[in-house]
C-alpha positions in Angstrom: 16.6 7.6 13.7 13.8 5.1 14.0 13.4 2.7 11.1 10.2 1.0 9.9 9.4 -2.1 7.9 8.8 -1.0 4.3 5.8 -3.1 3.1 6.6 -6.6 2.3 10.0 -5.8 0.8 12.0 -6.9 3.9 13.7 -3.4 3.8 14.0 -1.3 6.9 13.8 2.4 6.1 14.4 5.5 8.2 11.2 7.5 9.0 12.7 10.3 7.0 13.6 10.0 3.4 16.2 12.3 1.8 14.4 13.8 -1.2 16.7 14.8 -4.1 14.1 16.7 -6.2 14.0 20.1 -7.8 11.3 21.5 -5.4 13.9 21.7 -2.6 16.7 22.2 -5.1 19.9 21.3 -3.1 20.7 18.2 -5.2 19.9 19.8 -8.5 21.4 23.3 -8.1 23.4 23.3 -4.9 27.1 23.5 -4.5 28.8 20.0 -4.6 30.4 20.6 -1.1 27.0 21.4 0.3 25.4 18.4 -1.3 28.2 16.1 -0.1 27.9 17.5 3.4 24.1 17.0 3.5 24.3 13.4 2.3 27.1 12.6 4.8 25.1 14.2 7.6 22.0 12.1 6.7 24.0 8.9 6.7 25.7 9.8 10.0 22.3 10.5 11.6 20.4 7.3 10.6 18.7 8.5 7.4 19.1 5.5 5.0 16.7 6.2 2.2 17.6 8.5 -0.7 15.1 9.1 -3.5 15.9 10.7 -6.9 14.7 10.7 -10.5 16.0 11.1 -14.0 13.9 14.2 -14.4 15.3 16.0 -11.4 17.5 18.7 -12.9 17.6 16.7 -16.2 19.8 14.1 -14.5 21.7 16.5 -12.3 20.2 15.1 -9.1 21.3 11.5 -9.9 24.8 12.7 -10.9 25.2 14.6 -7.7 23.9 11.9 -5.5 26.1 9.4 -7.3 29.2 11.6 -6.6 28.2 12.0 -2.9 27.6 8.3 -2.4 30.6 7.3 -4.5 29.4 3.8 -4.9 29.1 3.2 -1.1 25.4 2.2 -0.5 26.0 -0.1 2.4 22.9 0.0 4.6 21.2 2.4 2.2 18.1 2.3 0.1 18.3 4.2 -3.2 15.4 4.7 -5.5 15.0 6.5 -8.9 12.2 7.0 -11.4 11.3 7.0 -15.1 8.6 9.3 -16.6 7.2 8.2 -19.9 6.1 10.8 -22.5 3.5 10.0 -25.2 6.2 9.4 -27.8 7.9 6.9 -25.5 4.9 4.6 -25.7 5.8 3.7 -29.3 8.9 1.9 -27.9 8.2 1.4 -24.2 10.8 -1.2 -23.5 13.6 0.9 -25.2 12.6 4.1 -23.4 12.4 2.5 -20.0 15.6 0.5 -20.4 17.6 3.5 -21.7 16.3 5.7 -18.8 17.3 3.2 -16.1 20.7 2.5 -17.7 21.4 6.2 -17.9 20.3 6.6 -14.3 22.5 3.9 -13.1 25.5 5.4 -14.9 24.9 8.8 -13.3 24.4 7.2 -9.9 27.5 5.1 -10.3 25.6 2.0 -9.3 24.8 -1.4 -11.0 21.3 -1.5 -9.6 18.8 0.6 -7.5 16.7 -0.8 -4.7 13.5 0.6 -6.1 12.6 1.7 -9.6 9.5 3.8 -9.9 7.1 4.9 -12.6 6.8 8.7 -12.4 3.6 9.4 -14.4 0.2 10.7 -13.6 -2.5 8.1 -13.9 -5.6 8.8 -15.9 -5.0 12.6 -16.2 -2.9 14.7 -18.7 0.4 16.0 -17.4 3.6 17.3 -18.9 4.9 13.8 -19.5 1.7 12.4 -21.0 -1.2 10.4 -19.8 -1.0 6.7 -18.8 -4.0 4.4 -18.1 -3.9 1.5 -15.7 -4.1 -0.9 -18.6 -1.1 0.6 -20.3 0.8 0.4 -17.0 -0.1 -3.3 -16.6 0.2 -4.4 -20.2 3.2 -2.3 -21.4 5.2 -0.9 -18.4 5.1 -3.7 -15.8 6.5 -6.4 -18.2 9.6 -4.2 -18.8 10.0 -3.3 -15.2 9.8 -7.0 -14.4 12.4 -7.8 -17.0 14.8 -5.2 -15.5 14.2 -6.7 -12.0 15.0 -10.2 -13.4 18.2 -8.8 -14.9 19.2 -7.4 -11.4 18.9 -3.7 -12.4 16.4 -3.1 -9.6 15.2 -5.1 -6.6 11.6 -3.7 -6.3 9.1 -1.8 -8.4 7.2 1.3 -7.4 5.1 4.1 -8.7 4.1 7.7 -7.9 0.5 7.7 -6.7 -0.6 10.8 -8.5 -3.9 10.9 -10.6 -7.3 9.4 -10.4 -8.0 7.6 -7.1 -9.5 4.5 -8.8 -6.4 4.1 -10.9 -4.1 4.4 -7.9 -6.0 2.0 -5.8 -5.9 -0.5 -8.7 -2.2 -0.3 -9.0 -1.7 -0.7 -5.2 -3.8 -3.8 -5.4 -2.4 -5.3 -8.5 0.5 -7.2 -6.8 3.3 -5.9 -9.1 4.4 -2.9 -7.1 6.2 -2.9 -3.7 6.2 0.8 -3.1 4.0 3.9 -3.8 4.8 7.5 -3.4 1.6 8.9 -1.7 0.6 12.6 -1.4 -0.1 13.3 2.2 0.0 16.5 4.2 -2.1 18.8 6.4 -3.8 20.3 3.3 -4.3 17.0 1.5 -5.1 14.5 4.3 -7.3 12.1 2.3 -4.7 9.4 1.8 -4.9 8.9 5.6 -8.4 9.7 6.6 -11.9 10.2 5.2 -12.6 13.8 4.1 -15.9 15.6 3.9 -17.7 16.0 0.6 -16.4 19.0 -1.3 -13.0 19.0 0.3 -10.8 21.3 -1.9 -8.1 18.8 -2.8 -7.8 15.3 -4.2 -9.6 12.6 -2.4 -7.2 9.6 -2.4 -9.7 7.6 -0.3 -7.4 6.4 2.5 -4.8 5.1 0.1 -2.3 4.6 3.0 -4.4 2.0 4.7 -5.0 0.2 1.4 -1.3 0.1 0.7 -0.5 -1.2 4.1 -3.1 -3.9 3.7 -1.6 -5.1 0.4 2.0 -5.0 1.7 3.0 -2.0 -0.4 5.5 0.4 1.3 4.2 4.0 1.2 6.5 7.0 0.9 4.8 10.2 2.1 5.6 12.9 -0.4 4.7 16.6 -0.7 4.5 16.6 3.1 5.2 20.3 3.1 2.9 20.9 0.1 5.8 22.1 -2.1 6.8 24.6 0.6 3.4 26.1 1.2 3.3 24.6 4.7 6.1 26.9 5.7 3.3 29.5 5.8 5.3 31.8 3.5 5.2 32.5 -0.2 8.9 33.2 -0.2 11.0 30.6 -2.2 14.6 29.5 -1.5 16.9 30.5 -4.4 17.7 26.9 -5.1 14.1 25.7 -5.1 11.6 25.8 -7.9 10.5 29.4 -8.4 6.9 28.4 -9.2 5.1 25.5 -7.6 1.7 24.3 -8.6 -0.8 24.1 -5.7 -1.7 20.6 -4.4 -3.8 21.7 -1.4 -6.3 23.8 -3.4 -7.6 24.0 -6.9 -6.6 27.7 -7.2 -3.0 28.7 -6.7 0.0 28.4 -4.4 -0.8 31.5 -2.5 -4.1 29.9 -1.5 -2.2 26.9 -0.2 -0.1 29.2 1.9 -3.1 31.0 3.3 -4.7 27.7 4.3 -1.4 26.6 5.9 -1.5 29.6 8.1 -4.7 28.5 9.6 -2.8 25.8 11.5 -0.7 28.5 13.2 -2.8 28.3 16.4 -1.3 24.9 17.1 2.2 26.4 17.0 1.1 29.1 19.3 -0.4 26.4 21.6 3.1 24.8 21.8 2.4 21.6 19.8 5.3 22.4 17.5 7.9 25.1 17.1 6.8 26.1 13.7 4.6 25.1 10.8 7.1 22.8 9.0 7.6 20.8 12.2 3.9 20.5 12.7 3.5 19.3 9.1 6.2 16.7 9.4 5.0 15.4 12.7 1.4 15.3 11.4 2.6 12.9 8.6 4.5 10.6 10.9 1.5 10.4 13.2 -0.1 8.1 10.7 1.0 4.5 11.6 0.4 3.3 8.0 3.2 5.6 6.7 6.7 4.0 7.1 8.7 6.9 5.7 8.2 10.6 4.9 10.2 12.3 2.1 11.4 15.8 2.5 13.0 17.9 -0.3 15.6 20.3 1.0 17.5 23.4 -0.2 20.1 23.4 2.6 21.6 21.2 5.3 19.8 23.2 8.0 16.4 22.2 6.5 17.4 18.5 6.6 18.5 18.9 10.3 15.2 20.6 11.2 13.2 17.8 9.5 15.2 15.1 11.3 14.6 16.9 14.6 10.9 17.0 13.9 10.8 13.3 13.1 12.7 12.5 16.2 10.2 14.4 18.4 7.6 11.8 17.3 3.9 11.9 16.5 1.6 14.7 17.6 -0.7 14.1 20.6 -4.3 13.2 20.0 -5.5 16.7 21.1 -3.4 18.3 18.3 -4.7 15.9 15.8 -8.3 16.6 16.8 -7.7 20.3 16.4 -6.1 19.8 13.0 -9.1 17.7 11.9 -11.4 20.5 12.9 -9.4 23.0 10.8 -9.4 20.6 7.8 -13.2 20.2 8.0 -13.4 23.9 7.8 -11.7 23.9 4.4 -14.6 21.9 3.0 -17.2 24.2 4.7 -15.6 27.2 3.1 -15.9 25.7 -0.4 -19.5 24.8 0.2 
Protein backbone atom coordinates (compact mmCIF):
# COMPACT_ATOMS: atom_id res chain seq x y z
CA UNK A 1 0.00 0.00 0.00
CA UNK A 2 1.13 3.53 -0.76
CA UNK A 3 2.60 5.54 2.10
CA UNK A 4 2.60 9.31 2.60
CA UNK A 5 4.68 11.73 4.65
CA UNK A 6 2.88 12.48 7.90
CA UNK A 7 3.19 16.21 8.44
CA UNK A 8 6.60 17.27 9.70
CA UNK A 9 7.11 14.16 11.85
CA UNK A 10 9.38 12.33 9.45
CA UNK A 11 7.02 9.34 9.68
CA UNK A 12 5.74 7.56 6.60
CA UNK A 13 2.22 6.24 7.12
CA UNK A 14 0.04 3.97 5.02
CA UNK A 15 -2.90 5.65 3.32
CA UNK A 16 -5.15 3.42 5.42
CA UNK A 17 -5.00 3.46 9.22
CA UNK A 18 -6.27 0.46 11.19
CA UNK A 19 -8.85 1.91 13.59
CA UNK A 20 -9.24 -0.03 16.83
CA UNK A 21 -12.34 1.76 18.15
CA UNK A 22 -15.70 0.62 19.44
CA UNK A 23 -17.73 1.87 16.45
CA UNK A 24 -16.39 -1.01 14.35
CA UNK A 25 -15.94 -3.22 17.38
CA UNK A 26 -13.50 -5.91 16.25
CA UNK A 27 -10.73 -4.85 18.63
CA UNK A 28 -13.07 -4.25 21.57
CA UNK A 29 -15.47 -7.19 21.35
CA UNK A 30 -14.16 -9.56 18.70
CA UNK A 31 -12.62 -12.99 19.19
CA UNK A 32 -8.85 -12.94 19.87
CA UNK A 33 -8.14 -15.16 16.87
CA UNK A 34 -10.06 -12.80 14.58
CA UNK A 35 -8.27 -9.77 16.01
CA UNK A 36 -4.85 -11.37 15.59
CA UNK A 37 -5.69 -12.40 12.04
CA UNK A 38 -6.78 -8.88 11.07
CA UNK A 39 -3.70 -7.24 12.58
CA UNK A 40 -1.42 -9.74 10.85
CA UNK A 41 -3.20 -9.24 7.52
CA UNK A 42 -2.84 -5.48 7.87
CA UNK A 43 0.90 -5.75 8.48
CA UNK A 44 1.36 -8.19 5.62
CA UNK A 45 -0.47 -5.84 3.25
CA UNK A 46 1.37 -2.62 4.01
CA UNK A 47 -0.89 -1.05 6.65
CA UNK A 48 1.54 0.34 9.20
CA UNK A 49 -0.58 2.72 11.32
CA UNK A 50 -2.66 1.43 14.25
CA UNK A 51 -4.80 3.83 16.29
CA UNK A 52 -6.42 3.02 19.63
CA UNK A 53 -7.45 4.76 22.87
CA UNK A 54 -7.81 4.05 26.56
CA UNK A 55 -11.56 4.60 26.29
CA UNK A 56 -12.14 2.03 23.54
CA UNK A 57 -13.83 -0.83 25.36
CA UNK A 58 -12.51 0.57 28.66
CA UNK A 59 -8.98 -0.55 27.78
CA UNK A 60 -9.96 -3.71 25.89
CA UNK A 61 -8.82 -2.33 22.52
CA UNK A 62 -5.34 -1.53 23.82
CA UNK A 63 -5.09 -4.91 25.54
CA UNK A 64 -6.08 -6.76 22.39
CA UNK A 65 -3.83 -4.72 20.13
CA UNK A 66 -0.97 -5.26 22.57
CA UNK A 67 -1.49 -9.00 22.43
CA UNK A 68 -1.72 -9.02 18.63
CA UNK A 69 1.46 -6.97 18.22
CA UNK A 70 3.27 -8.76 21.06
CA UNK A 71 5.83 -5.98 21.33
CA UNK A 72 6.82 -6.17 17.66
CA UNK A 73 6.25 -2.69 16.27
CA UNK A 74 9.08 -2.64 13.74
CA UNK A 75 8.01 -0.42 10.87
CA UNK A 76 4.73 0.47 12.59
CA UNK A 77 3.20 3.67 13.94
CA UNK A 78 1.05 3.19 17.05
CA UNK A 79 -1.08 5.91 18.60
CA UNK A 80 -3.32 6.07 21.63
CA UNK A 81 -5.34 8.74 23.42
CA UNK A 82 -6.41 10.18 26.75
CA UNK A 83 -9.79 11.78 27.41
CA UNK A 84 -10.04 14.11 30.39
CA UNK A 85 -13.17 14.40 32.50
CA UNK A 86 -14.04 17.51 34.51
CA UNK A 87 -12.79 15.84 37.71
CA UNK A 88 -9.41 15.13 36.08
CA UNK A 89 -8.77 18.85 35.70
CA UNK A 90 -8.10 19.10 39.44
CA UNK A 91 -4.95 16.99 38.96
CA UNK A 92 -4.24 17.13 35.26
CA UNK A 93 -0.68 15.80 35.36
CA UNK A 94 -1.62 12.83 37.50
CA UNK A 95 -4.63 11.96 35.32
CA UNK A 96 -2.73 12.14 32.03
CA UNK A 97 0.36 10.33 33.31
CA UNK A 98 -1.66 7.53 34.85
CA UNK A 99 -3.67 7.14 31.67
CA UNK A 100 -0.62 6.85 29.43
CA UNK A 101 1.21 4.50 31.77
CA UNK A 102 -1.85 2.22 31.91
CA UNK A 103 -2.12 2.38 28.12
CA UNK A 104 1.52 1.41 27.66
CA UNK A 105 1.09 -1.52 30.02
CA UNK A 106 -1.91 -2.79 28.06
CA UNK A 107 -0.12 -2.25 24.74
CA UNK A 108 3.03 -3.99 26.06
CA UNK A 109 5.13 -1.05 24.86
CA UNK A 110 7.51 1.39 26.51
CA UNK A 111 6.28 4.26 24.33
CA UNK A 112 3.79 5.14 21.63
CA UNK A 113 4.57 7.10 18.50
CA UNK A 114 1.66 9.52 18.95
CA UNK A 115 -0.23 10.42 22.13
CA UNK A 116 -3.45 12.28 21.46
CA UNK A 117 -5.89 14.38 23.47
CA UNK A 118 -9.35 12.87 23.01
CA UNK A 119 -11.68 15.69 24.10
CA UNK A 120 -14.19 17.92 22.39
CA UNK A 121 -13.01 21.52 22.27
CA UNK A 122 -15.35 24.30 23.39
CA UNK A 123 -18.46 22.13 23.65
CA UNK A 124 -19.83 19.86 26.37
CA UNK A 125 -19.42 16.13 25.83
CA UNK A 126 -19.50 13.00 27.96
CA UNK A 127 -15.91 13.54 29.09
CA UNK A 128 -16.24 17.22 29.88
CA UNK A 129 -15.46 20.47 28.13
CA UNK A 130 -11.97 21.82 27.49
CA UNK A 131 -11.06 25.27 26.25
CA UNK A 132 -8.07 26.07 24.09
CA UNK A 133 -6.48 27.89 26.99
CA UNK A 134 -6.84 24.86 29.26
CA UNK A 135 -5.21 22.69 26.62
CA UNK A 136 -2.31 25.09 26.15
CA UNK A 137 -1.81 25.95 29.83
CA UNK A 138 -2.55 22.65 31.54
CA UNK A 139 -2.51 19.75 29.07
CA UNK A 140 0.34 20.59 26.71
CA UNK A 141 2.99 20.97 29.48
CA UNK A 142 2.18 17.45 30.71
CA UNK A 143 2.25 16.05 27.19
CA UNK A 144 5.61 17.71 26.59
CA UNK A 145 6.94 16.27 29.83
CA UNK A 146 5.90 12.77 28.75
CA UNK A 147 7.57 13.30 25.38
CA UNK A 148 10.79 14.40 27.08
CA UNK A 149 10.61 11.24 29.20
CA UNK A 150 10.42 9.15 26.04
CA UNK A 151 6.88 7.87 26.61
CA UNK A 152 5.68 9.31 23.30
CA UNK A 153 7.38 10.70 20.22
CA UNK A 154 4.71 13.11 19.00
CA UNK A 155 1.63 14.89 20.33
CA UNK A 156 -1.78 14.97 18.73
CA UNK A 157 -5.44 15.76 19.31
CA UNK A 158 -8.88 14.86 18.03
CA UNK A 159 -10.21 17.81 16.02
CA UNK A 160 -13.76 17.75 17.33
CA UNK A 161 -15.52 20.88 18.55
CA UNK A 162 -15.62 24.53 17.63
CA UNK A 163 -13.80 25.38 14.41
CA UNK A 164 -11.99 28.40 15.89
CA UNK A 165 -10.58 26.21 18.67
CA UNK A 166 -9.48 23.47 16.31
CA UNK A 167 -7.73 25.91 14.00
CA UNK A 168 -5.98 27.49 17.00
CA UNK A 169 -4.57 24.15 18.14
CA UNK A 170 -3.42 23.21 14.65
CA UNK A 171 -1.57 26.52 14.44
CA UNK A 172 -0.13 26.55 17.98
CA UNK A 173 2.99 24.53 17.11
CA UNK A 174 2.71 21.92 19.87
CA UNK A 175 0.81 19.24 17.99
CA UNK A 176 2.15 17.05 15.19
CA UNK A 177 -1.10 15.26 14.36
CA UNK A 178 -4.84 15.90 14.28
CA UNK A 179 -7.71 13.51 13.78
CA UNK A 180 -9.99 15.34 11.35
CA UNK A 181 -13.64 14.54 10.63
CA UNK A 182 -14.01 14.23 6.87
CA UNK A 183 -16.49 12.32 4.75
CA UNK A 184 -19.11 12.62 2.01
CA UNK A 185 -21.64 14.03 4.48
CA UNK A 186 -19.22 16.30 6.34
CA UNK A 187 -16.85 17.63 3.64
CA UNK A 188 -16.03 21.01 5.20
CA UNK A 189 -12.54 20.06 6.39
CA UNK A 190 -11.60 19.66 2.75
CA UNK A 191 -13.67 22.26 0.92
CA UNK A 192 -15.81 25.33 1.42
CA UNK A 193 -19.46 24.47 2.04
CA UNK A 194 -22.55 26.61 1.37
CA UNK A 195 -24.17 28.63 4.13
CA UNK A 196 -26.62 26.51 6.04
CA UNK A 197 -24.88 23.23 5.32
CA UNK A 198 -26.39 20.69 7.79
CA UNK A 199 -23.16 19.62 9.50
CA UNK A 200 -20.13 21.15 11.20
CA UNK A 201 -18.15 23.68 9.20
CA UNK A 202 -14.50 22.85 9.88
CA UNK A 203 -13.41 25.57 7.46
CA UNK A 204 -10.95 23.59 5.34
CA UNK A 205 -8.99 22.34 8.32
CA UNK A 206 -7.08 19.83 6.20
CA UNK A 207 -5.38 22.56 4.19
CA UNK A 208 -4.57 24.48 7.36
CA UNK A 209 -3.04 21.37 8.94
CA UNK A 210 -0.94 20.69 5.85
CA UNK A 211 0.27 24.30 5.80
CA UNK A 212 1.42 24.05 9.43
CA UNK A 213 3.07 20.65 9.06
CA UNK A 214 0.45 18.81 11.12
CA UNK A 215 -0.28 15.28 9.93
CA UNK A 216 -4.02 14.75 9.45
CA UNK A 217 -5.79 11.47 10.12
CA UNK A 218 -9.16 11.31 8.39
CA UNK A 219 -11.72 9.88 10.82
CA UNK A 220 -15.41 8.99 10.62
CA UNK A 221 -14.84 8.47 6.90
CA UNK A 222 -17.88 6.18 6.83
CA UNK A 223 -19.86 8.50 9.15
CA UNK A 224 -20.03 5.84 11.83
CA UNK A 225 -21.39 3.34 9.31
CA UNK A 226 -24.07 5.57 7.80
CA UNK A 227 -22.22 5.68 4.50
CA UNK A 228 -22.93 2.00 4.06
CA UNK A 229 -26.40 3.20 3.12
CA UNK A 230 -27.97 0.87 5.68
CA UNK A 231 -29.23 1.34 9.25
CA UNK A 232 -28.26 -2.26 10.07
CA UNK A 233 -25.43 -2.49 12.60
CA UNK A 234 -22.86 -5.28 12.92
CA UNK A 235 -23.24 -7.22 16.21
CA UNK A 236 -19.73 -6.19 17.30
CA UNK A 237 -20.23 -2.49 16.57
CA UNK A 238 -21.84 0.17 18.68
CA UNK A 239 -25.60 -0.43 18.58
CA UNK A 240 -26.34 3.31 18.58
CA UNK A 241 -24.24 5.93 16.79
CA UNK A 242 -24.79 9.66 17.06
CA UNK A 243 -25.23 11.42 13.72
CA UNK A 244 -22.33 13.47 12.40
CA UNK A 245 -23.68 14.26 8.94
CA UNK A 246 -26.86 15.90 10.18
CA UNK A 247 -28.24 17.55 13.29
CA UNK A 248 -31.12 15.11 13.58
CA UNK A 249 -30.42 11.37 13.80
CA UNK A 250 -28.43 8.48 12.36
CA UNK A 251 -31.28 7.47 10.05
CA UNK A 252 -31.10 10.91 8.43
CA UNK A 253 -27.39 10.36 7.82
CA UNK A 254 -28.18 7.03 6.17
CA UNK A 255 -30.85 8.59 3.96
CA UNK A 256 -28.43 11.29 2.85
CA UNK A 257 -25.79 8.65 2.16
CA UNK A 258 -28.17 6.92 -0.22
CA UNK A 259 -28.29 10.04 -2.36
CA UNK A 260 -24.79 9.15 -3.54
CA UNK A 261 -26.03 5.82 -4.95
CA UNK A 262 -26.17 7.16 -8.54
CA UNK A 263 -22.38 7.28 -8.54
CA UNK A 264 -22.28 3.59 -7.73
CA UNK A 265 -24.83 2.91 -10.45
CA UNK A 266 -22.64 4.91 -12.85
CA UNK A 267 -19.71 2.61 -12.09
CA UNK A 268 -17.48 5.00 -10.15
CA UNK A 269 -17.37 2.54 -7.23
CA UNK A 270 -18.70 -0.91 -6.46
CA UNK A 271 -20.62 0.27 -3.39
CA UNK A 272 -21.12 3.25 -1.09
CA UNK A 273 -18.32 2.37 1.38
CA UNK A 274 -15.83 2.20 -1.48
CA UNK A 275 -17.08 5.53 -2.79
CA UNK A 276 -16.72 7.09 0.67
CA UNK A 277 -13.19 5.84 1.18
CA UNK A 278 -12.02 6.88 -2.27
CA UNK A 279 -13.63 10.29 -1.79
CA UNK A 280 -11.53 10.79 1.34
CA UNK A 281 -8.25 9.77 -0.26
CA UNK A 282 -8.98 12.06 -3.20
CA UNK A 283 -7.99 15.00 -1.02
CA UNK A 284 -4.22 15.45 -1.38
CA UNK A 285 -3.99 17.18 2.01
CA UNK A 286 -5.01 13.98 3.82
CA UNK A 287 -2.06 11.59 4.38
CA UNK A 288 -4.06 8.74 5.92
CA UNK A 289 -7.65 7.63 6.39
CA UNK A 290 -8.74 5.66 9.43
CA UNK A 291 -11.32 2.89 9.16
CA UNK A 292 -12.93 1.11 12.10
CA UNK A 293 -13.76 -2.50 11.34
CA UNK A 294 -15.90 -5.31 12.67
CA UNK A 295 -14.35 -8.08 10.57
CA UNK A 296 -11.31 -8.88 8.46
CA UNK A 297 -13.44 -8.71 5.33
CA UNK A 298 -14.21 -5.05 6.03
CA UNK A 299 -10.50 -4.29 6.39
CA UNK A 300 -9.76 -6.08 3.13
CA UNK A 301 -12.50 -4.15 1.33
CA UNK A 302 -11.20 -0.85 2.71
CA UNK A 303 -7.65 -1.66 1.61
CA UNK A 304 -8.90 -2.60 -1.86
CA UNK A 305 -10.76 0.73 -2.08
CA UNK A 306 -7.64 2.69 -1.10
CA UNK A 307 -5.54 0.77 -3.60
CA UNK A 308 -7.95 1.71 -6.40
CA UNK A 309 -6.95 5.33 -5.83
CA UNK A 310 -8.78 8.66 -5.90
CA UNK A 311 -12.06 9.24 -7.68
CA UNK A 312 -11.98 10.93 -11.11
CA UNK A 313 -12.85 14.63 -11.42
CA UNK A 314 -16.26 13.86 -12.94
CA UNK A 315 -17.25 11.83 -9.89
CA UNK A 316 -16.03 14.54 -7.51
CA UNK A 317 -18.05 17.14 -9.41
CA UNK A 318 -21.19 15.02 -9.13
CA UNK A 319 -20.55 14.52 -5.41
CA UNK A 320 -20.17 18.25 -4.91
CA UNK A 321 -23.53 18.88 -6.57
CA UNK A 322 -25.22 16.40 -4.24
CA UNK A 323 -23.56 18.00 -1.20
CA UNK A 324 -24.76 21.44 -2.26
CA UNK A 325 -28.24 20.00 -2.41
CA UNK A 326 -28.09 19.15 1.31
CA UNK A 327 -27.72 22.85 2.13
CA UNK A 328 -30.54 23.76 -0.25
CA UNK A 329 -32.87 21.30 1.46
CA UNK A 330 -32.21 22.84 4.86
CA UNK A 331 -32.80 26.37 3.52
